[in-house]
C-alpha positions as CSV (number, residue, x, y, z in Angstrom):
1,M,52.3,30.3,-32.8
2,P,51.9,33.1,-30.3
3,L,51.4,32.1,-26.7
4,A,47.9,33.8,-26.6
5,L,46.8,31.7,-29.5
6,L,48.1,28.5,-27.9
7,L,46.2,29.2,-24.7
8,A,43.0,29.9,-26.7
9,A,43.4,26.6,-28.6
10,A,43.9,24.7,-25.3
11,L,40.8,26.2,-23.8
12,L,38.8,25.3,-26.9
13,A,40.1,21.8,-26.8
14,Q,38.9,21.3,-23.2
15,S,35.7,19.3,-23.1
16,D,32.3,20.8,-22.0
17,P,31.0,18.5,-19.2
18,Q,27.4,19.3,-20.0
19,A,27.9,18.5,-23.7
20,D,29.8,15.3,-22.9
21,G,27.0,14.3,-20.5
22,L,24.3,14.8,-23.1
23,K,26.3,12.8,-25.6
24,A,26.8,10.0,-23.1
25,L,23.0,10.0,-22.3
26,E,22.2,9.8,-26.0
27,A,24.6,6.9,-26.4
28,R,23.1,5.3,-23.3
29,D,26.4,5.3,-21.5
30,Y,24.9,6.2,-18.2
31,P,28.0,5.9,-16.0
32,A,29.9,8.2,-18.3
33,A,27.0,10.6,-18.3
34,A,26.9,10.6,-14.5
35,A,30.6,11.3,-14.4
36,A,30.3,14.2,-16.8
37,F,27.4,15.9,-15.0
38,S,29.2,15.4,-11.7
39,K,32.0,17.5,-13.1
40,A,29.4,20.1,-14.2
41,V,27.9,20.4,-10.8
42,E,31.3,20.7,-9.2
43,A,32.0,23.6,-11.5
44,D,28.7,25.3,-10.8
45,P,26.8,23.9,-7.7
46,E,23.9,26.3,-8.5
47,D,23.3,24.9,-12.0
48,Y,19.9,23.1,-11.6
49,Y,20.1,21.9,-15.2
50,S,23.2,19.8,-14.5
51,H,21.8,18.5,-11.2
52,F,18.7,17.4,-13.1
53,H,20.7,15.5,-15.7
54,L,22.9,14.0,-13.1
55,G,19.8,12.7,-11.4
56,L,18.6,11.2,-14.7
57,A,22.0,9.6,-15.4
58,L,22.2,8.1,-11.9
59,S,18.6,6.7,-12.0
60,L,19.3,5.1,-15.4
61,S,22.5,3.6,-14.1
62,G,20.6,2.1,-11.0
63,N,21.8,4.5,-8.3
64,A,18.4,5.4,-6.8
65,S,19.7,7.1,-3.7
66,G,22.1,9.3,-5.7
67,A,19.3,10.1,-8.2
68,I,16.9,11.1,-5.4
69,A,19.5,13.4,-3.9
70,S,20.2,15.1,-7.3
71,Y,16.5,15.6,-8.0
72,R,16.0,17.0,-4.6
73,K,18.8,19.5,-5.2
74,T,17.3,20.4,-8.6
75,L,13.9,21.2,-6.9
76,E,15.8,23.2,-4.2
77,L,17.3,25.3,-6.9
78,N,14.2,25.5,-9.1
79,P,11.1,24.7,-6.9
80,G,8.2,23.2,-8.7
81,L,10.1,22.1,-11.9
82,Y,7.7,19.6,-13.4
83,E,10.3,17.3,-15.0
84,A,12.2,17.0,-11.7
85,E,9.0,16.3,-9.7
86,L,7.9,13.6,-12.1
87,N,11.3,11.9,-12.2
88,L,11.8,12.2,-8.4
89,G,8.4,10.7,-7.8
90,I,9.1,7.8,-10.1
91,V,12.4,7.0,-8.4
92,L,10.9,7.3,-5.0
93,L,8.2,4.9,-6.0
94,E,10.7,2.4,-7.3
95,A,12.6,2.8,-4.1
96,K,9.4,1.8,-2.2
97,Q,8.9,5.2,-0.6
98,A,5.3,5.4,-1.7
99,S,4.0,8.1,0.6
100,E,6.7,10.6,-0.4
101,A,6.4,9.6,-4.0
102,A,2.6,10.3,-3.9
103,A,3.1,13.8,-2.5
104,I,5.6,14.7,-5.2
105,L,3.6,13.1,-8.0
106,Q,0.4,14.9,-6.8
107,S,2.2,18.2,-7.5
108,A,3.4,17.0,-10.9
109,A,0.0,15.7,-12.0
110,G,-1.6,18.9,-10.9
111,K,0.7,20.8,-13.3
112,K,0.0,18.4,-16.2
113,P,-3.5,16.9,-15.5
114,V,-3.9,15.7,-19.1
115,E,-0.5,14.1,-19.4
116,F,-0.6,10.3,-19.0
117,R,2.7,9.7,-17.1
118,P,2.2,11.9,-14.0
119,V,-1.4,10.7,-13.6
120,Y,-0.4,7.0,-14.0
121,Y,2.5,7.1,-11.6
122,L,0.5,9.0,-9.1
123,A,-2.0,6.2,-9.2
124,E,0.7,3.6,-8.8
125,A,2.1,5.5,-5.7
126,L,-1.4,5.7,-4.2
127,L,-1.9,2.0,-4.8
128,A,1.5,1.2,-3.1
129,K,0.7,3.3,-0.1
130,G,-2.7,1.6,0.4
131,D,-5.0,4.4,-0.9
132,Y,-7.0,2.1,-3.1
133,A,-9.9,4.4,-3.8
134,G,-7.5,7.2,-4.7
135,A,-5.5,4.9,-6.9
136,E,-8.7,3.7,-8.7
137,K,-9.7,7.3,-9.4
138,H,-6.3,8.1,-11.0
139,F,-6.0,4.8,-12.9
140,L,-9.4,5.6,-14.4
141,S,-8.1,9.0,-15.5
142,A,-4.9,7.5,-16.9
143,A,-6.9,4.9,-18.8
144,G,-9.0,7.8,-20.2
145,L,-5.9,9.6,-21.3
146,D,-4.5,6.5,-23.1
147,N,-7.1,3.8,-23.8
148,K,-4.4,1.5,-25.2
149,S,-2.5,1.4,-22.0
150,A,-2.4,-2.1,-20.5
151,A,-0.5,-0.8,-17.5
152,A,-3.4,1.6,-16.6
153,Q,-6.0,-1.2,-17.0
154,S,-3.9,-3.5,-14.9
155,G,-3.5,-0.9,-12.2
156,L,-7.2,-0.2,-12.3
157,G,-8.0,-3.9,-11.8
158,R,-5.5,-4.2,-8.9
159,A,-6.9,-1.1,-7.2
160,I,-10.5,-2.4,-7.5
161,A,-9.5,-5.9,-6.4
162,R,-7.9,-4.5,-3.2
163,Q,-11.3,-3.0,-2.4
164,N,-12.8,-6.6,-2.6
165,R,-14.7,-5.9,-5.8
166,L,-13.2,-8.9,-7.4
167,K,-15.7,-9.5,-10.2
168,E,-15.4,-5.9,-11.3
169,A,-11.6,-6.1,-11.1
170,E,-11.6,-9.1,-13.4
171,A,-13.0,-7.0,-16.3
172,A,-10.2,-4.5,-16.0
173,L,-7.5,-7.2,-15.7
174,R,-8.9,-9.0,-18.8
175,Q,-8.8,-5.8,-20.7
176,A,-5.2,-5.3,-19.7
177,A,-4.4,-8.9,-20.9
178,A,-6.2,-8.2,-24.2
179,L,-4.1,-5.1,-24.7
180,D,-0.8,-6.8,-23.8
181,P,-0.5,-10.6,-23.1
182,A,2.4,-9.8,-20.7
183,Y,-0.3,-8.6,-18.3
184,R,-2.1,-12.0,-18.1
185,D,-0.5,-12.8,-14.8
186,G,-2.8,-10.2,-13.2
187,L,-5.5,-12.9,-13.5
188,L,-3.4,-15.3,-11.4
189,E,-3.1,-12.6,-8.8
190,L,-6.9,-12.2,-8.9
191,A,-7.3,-16.0,-8.5
192,S,-5.2,-15.9,-5.3
193,L,-7.4,-13.1,-4.0
194,Y,-10.5,-15.2,-4.7
195,E,-8.9,-17.9,-2.6
196,K,-8.2,-15.5,0.3
197,A,-11.8,-14.5,0.1
198,K,-12.8,-18.2,0.5
199,R,-14.2,-18.3,-3.0
200,P,-12.5,-21.3,-4.6
201,E,-14.8,-21.7,-7.6
202,P,-13.9,-18.5,-9.5
203,A,-10.3,-19.1,-8.5
204,I,-10.4,-22.6,-10.1
205,A,-12.0,-21.2,-13.2
206,L,-9.2,-18.6,-13.6
207,Y,-6.5,-21.2,-12.9
208,H,-7.9,-23.4,-15.7
209,E,-6.8,-20.6,-18.2
210,F,-3.1,-21.3,-17.2
211,L,-2.8,-25.1,-17.5
212,D,0.6,-24.9,-19.1
213,D,2.0,-23.6,-15.8
214,V,3.1,-26.4,-13.6
215,A,2.6,-24.3,-10.5
216,V,-1.0,-23.7,-11.5
217,R,-1.5,-27.5,-11.9
218,E,-0.1,-28.0,-8.4
219,R,-2.5,-25.4,-7.0
220,L,-5.5,-26.8,-8.8
221,G,-4.7,-30.2,-7.3
222,E,-4.6,-28.7,-3.8
223,L,-7.9,-26.9,-4.4
224,Y,-9.6,-30.0,-5.7
225,L,-8.4,-32.0,-2.7
226,D,-9.8,-29.3,-0.4
227,A,-13.0,-29.4,-2.3
228,G,-13.3,-33.2,-1.8
229,Q,-12.8,-34.0,-5.5
230,P,-9.7,-36.2,-5.4
231,G,-10.3,-37.5,-9.0
232,K,-9.9,-34.1,-10.4
233,A,-6.9,-33.5,-8.1
234,V,-5.3,-36.6,-9.5
235,E,-5.7,-35.3,-13.1
236,H,-3.8,-32.1,-12.3
237,L,-1.2,-33.5,-9.9
238,E,-0.2,-36.3,-12.3
239,K,0.6,-33.6,-14.9
240,A,2.5,-31.6,-12.2
241,A,4.5,-34.6,-11.0
242,A,5.3,-35.5,-14.6
243,Q,6.6,-32.0,-15.4
244,S,8.3,-31.4,-12.1
245,P,8.9,-34.7,-10.2
246,S,9.8,-33.1,-6.9
247,A,9.2,-34.8,-3.6
248,A,6.5,-32.3,-2.8
249,N,4.6,-32.9,-6.0
250,R,4.9,-36.7,-5.6
251,F,3.6,-36.5,-2.0
252,A,0.7,-34.3,-3.1
253,L,-0.1,-36.9,-5.8
254,A,0.1,-39.7,-3.3
255,T,-2.3,-37.9,-1.0
256,A,-4.7,-37.5,-4.0
257,Y,-4.4,-41.2,-4.8
258,L,-5.2,-42.2,-1.2
259,R,-8.3,-40.0,-1.1
260,N,-9.3,-41.4,-4.5
261,K,-9.2,-44.9,-3.0
262,E,-6.1,-45.9,-5.0
263,P,-3.8,-47.1,-2.1
264,G,-1.5,-49.0,-4.4
265,K,-0.7,-46.0,-6.5
266,A,-0.4,-43.9,-3.4
267,A,2.2,-46.2,-1.8
268,A,4.3,-46.3,-5.0
269,M,4.2,-42.6,-5.4
270,M,5.1,-42.0,-1.7
271,D,8.1,-44.4,-2.1
272,Q,9.3,-42.3,-5.0
273,A,8.9,-39.1,-3.0
274,L,10.9,-40.4,-0.1
275,A,13.5,-42.0,-2.5
276,S,14.1,-38.6,-4.0
277,D,14.4,-36.9,-0.6
278,P,15.0,-39.5,2.1
279,D,16.2,-37.0,4.7
280,N,13.2,-34.8,4.4
281,A,11.7,-35.1,7.9
282,T,8.7,-32.9,7.1
283,L,7.8,-35.2,4.2
284,R,8.3,-38.3,6.3
285,L,6.1,-36.9,9.1
286,S,3.4,-36.2,6.5
287,Y,3.7,-39.8,5.2
288,A,3.4,-41.1,8.8
289,A,0.3,-39.0,9.3
290,L,-1.2,-40.4,6.1
291,L,-0.5,-43.9,7.2
292,R,-2.0,-43.2,10.6
293,D,-5.2,-41.8,8.9
294,Q,-5.3,-45.0,6.9
295,K,-5.1,-47.0,10.1
296,N,-1.8,-48.4,9.1
297,F,-0.3,-48.0,12.6
298,P,2.8,-50.2,12.1
299,G,3.8,-48.3,9.0
300,A,3.1,-45.0,10.7
301,A,5.1,-46.0,13.8
302,Q,8.1,-46.9,11.6
303,Q,8.1,-43.5,9.9
304,Y,7.8,-41.7,13.2
305,W,10.6,-43.8,14.6
306,R,12.9,-42.9,11.6
307,V,12.3,-39.2,12.2
308,A,12.9,-39.5,15.9
309,Q,16.3,-41.2,15.2
310,T,17.5,-38.4,12.9
311,Q,15.8,-35.6,14.9
312,P,15.7,-36.7,18.5
313,D,14.3,-33.4,19.7
314,S,11.3,-33.6,17.4
315,K,8.1,-33.5,19.6
316,A,6.0,-34.3,16.5
317,A,8.0,-37.5,15.9
318,W,7.9,-38.7,19.5
319,T,4.2,-37.8,19.9
320,G,3.3,-39.7,16.7
321,L,5.4,-42.7,17.8
322,A,4.0,-42.8,21.3
323,T,0.4,-42.7,20.1
324,M,1.0,-45.3,17.4
325,L,2.7,-47.6,19.9
326,L,-0.2,-47.1,22.3
327,S,-2.7,-48.0,19.5
328,L,-0.6,-51.2,18.8
329,E,-0.8,-52.1,22.5
330,N,3.0,-51.9,22.8
331,Y,2.7,-50.3,26.2
332,T,6.3,-50.6,27.3
333,Q,7.8,-48.8,24.3
334,A,4.9,-46.3,24.3
335,L,5.7,-45.4,27.9
336,A,9.4,-44.9,27.0
337,A,8.3,-42.5,24.2
338,F,6.0,-40.6,26.5
339,D,8.9,-40.2,29.0
340,K,11.0,-38.9,26.1
341,L,8.3,-36.3,25.3
342,E,8.1,-35.1,28.9
343,A,11.9,-34.8,29.0
344,L,11.8,-32.5,26.0
345,G,9.8,-30.0,28.1
346,D,6.4,-28.3,28.0
347,P,4.4,-31.5,27.2
348,E,0.9,-31.3,25.9
349,T,-1.8,-32.0,28.5
350,G,-3.0,-35.0,26.7
351,L,0.3,-36.8,27.2
352,Y,-0.6,-37.5,30.8
353,F,-4.0,-39.0,29.9
354,L,-2.4,-41.3,27.3
355,R,0.5,-42.3,29.6
356,A,-2.1,-43.0,32.3
357,L,-3.9,-45.3,29.8
358,A,-0.6,-47.2,29.1
359,Y,0.0,-47.7,32.8
360,D,-3.6,-48.6,33.4
361,R,-3.7,-51.3,30.8
362,T,-0.6,-52.9,32.2
363,K,-2.1,-52.8,35.7
364,Q,0.5,-50.4,37.0
365,Y,-2.2,-48.6,39.0
366,Q,-0.2,-46.3,41.1
367,P,1.6,-44.5,38.2
368,A,-1.7,-44.6,36.3
369,L,-3.4,-42.8,39.1
370,V,-0.7,-40.1,39.3
371,N,-1.0,-39.5,35.5
372,Y,-4.8,-39.3,35.5
373,E,-4.7,-36.8,38.3
374,K,-2.0,-34.8,36.6
375,F,-4.1,-34.7,33.5
376,L,-7.2,-33.5,35.4
377,S,-5.2,-30.8,37.1
378,L,-4.0,-29.4,33.8
379,S,-7.0,-30.0,31.6
380,Q,-9.6,-27.8,33.5
381,D,-12.6,-28.7,31.2
382,K,-10.6,-28.4,28.0
383,H,-11.0,-32.2,27.2
384,P,-14.4,-33.1,28.8
385,D,-14.7,-36.6,27.3
386,E,-11.2,-37.6,28.5
387,E,-11.8,-35.9,31.8
388,F,-14.9,-38.0,32.4
389,K,-13.0,-41.2,31.6
390,A,-10.1,-40.2,33.8
391,R,-12.5,-39.6,36.8
392,Q,-14.2,-43.0,36.3
393,R,-10.9,-44.8,36.1
394,I,-9.6,-43.0,39.2
395,K,-12.6,-44.3,41.2
396,V,-11.9,-47.9,40.0
397,I,-8.1,-47.6,40.6
398,K,-8.5,-46.3,44.1
399,K,-10.7,-49.2,45.0
400,E,-8.1,-51.6,43.6
401,L,-5.3,-49.9,45.5
402,S,-7.3,-50.0,48.7
403,R,-7.6,-53.7,48.7
């Protein structure tokens, strides 16, 4: 074969990067598509078509920063290209650059005001940047362009909810769930917003639609406890502890039993909680506080002591231990605990009043006087009842010391 024909055949055999890139995109081989279009832009840096498809391949392969750069180059070469604006806006939104995404998508939506995608993504960008009223307006437009879009209804509900129109938001979120059950979780988000707005009743009503979710059972138990309905709390927390027997769930159930006047069940459940996580100092401190509130001072002191042994720098443990020992009239050990608290630094003002009480009740009047006076110098009308008692005792102690 003549040399000229061989050269022509070799040129024909060479692959076309653009064609290869398009084939790879069609086959969903996005890394191969990105490699092919990278070659294309190397061959012709002014080819906006290849830059655009490189951006597409990079975005589909998860390289957001590379995709953004490629789409920017596309728009530099071909300003105002709708497809590049739309894709760049979406990638910027996914990269949590909402303000810039909104500006780009505003331009894209202006070019195609009756197209669903630019209007919808503009609404999402506005929502992400905190322009809730603007987001509501564009979600309404998107829903009008596609009345079967659960995403548009969900976005509309979220935008309305962020403007504290929660009841109105519920209608849109229910419409989204009706169109696509995958969007039902929007109602859980709404329930949390009702809670933040200090409106537990509608939150509870919404949570009752998700009783197959153990986390919802846990939350219902907490809400019923806060509402002073421990019986209903027990109902949900028993289910939660059965499905997920974590130390936290068992502790919550023990709390509910206590408030429901079932101390036997509470003690058994708390034992299970601590057995499953014996080194959990936070749990043990909570148990100690429960025992304290139940006037079980020996039990509370024991729990505080155990925490203090494993965490000797825990102010909460030493404070609890000192006050329990004081309540048990074990003044010598209470004083040792108060000394430990002071050594830990920055003690609470009340420490000096309580320590003064311990000295006073053991007739150690001079240190009692010092601590009462220290308490008064720090309290400065913050604890009026204790300040009154301290002043009265100081008068008595000074008379005793003067004899």
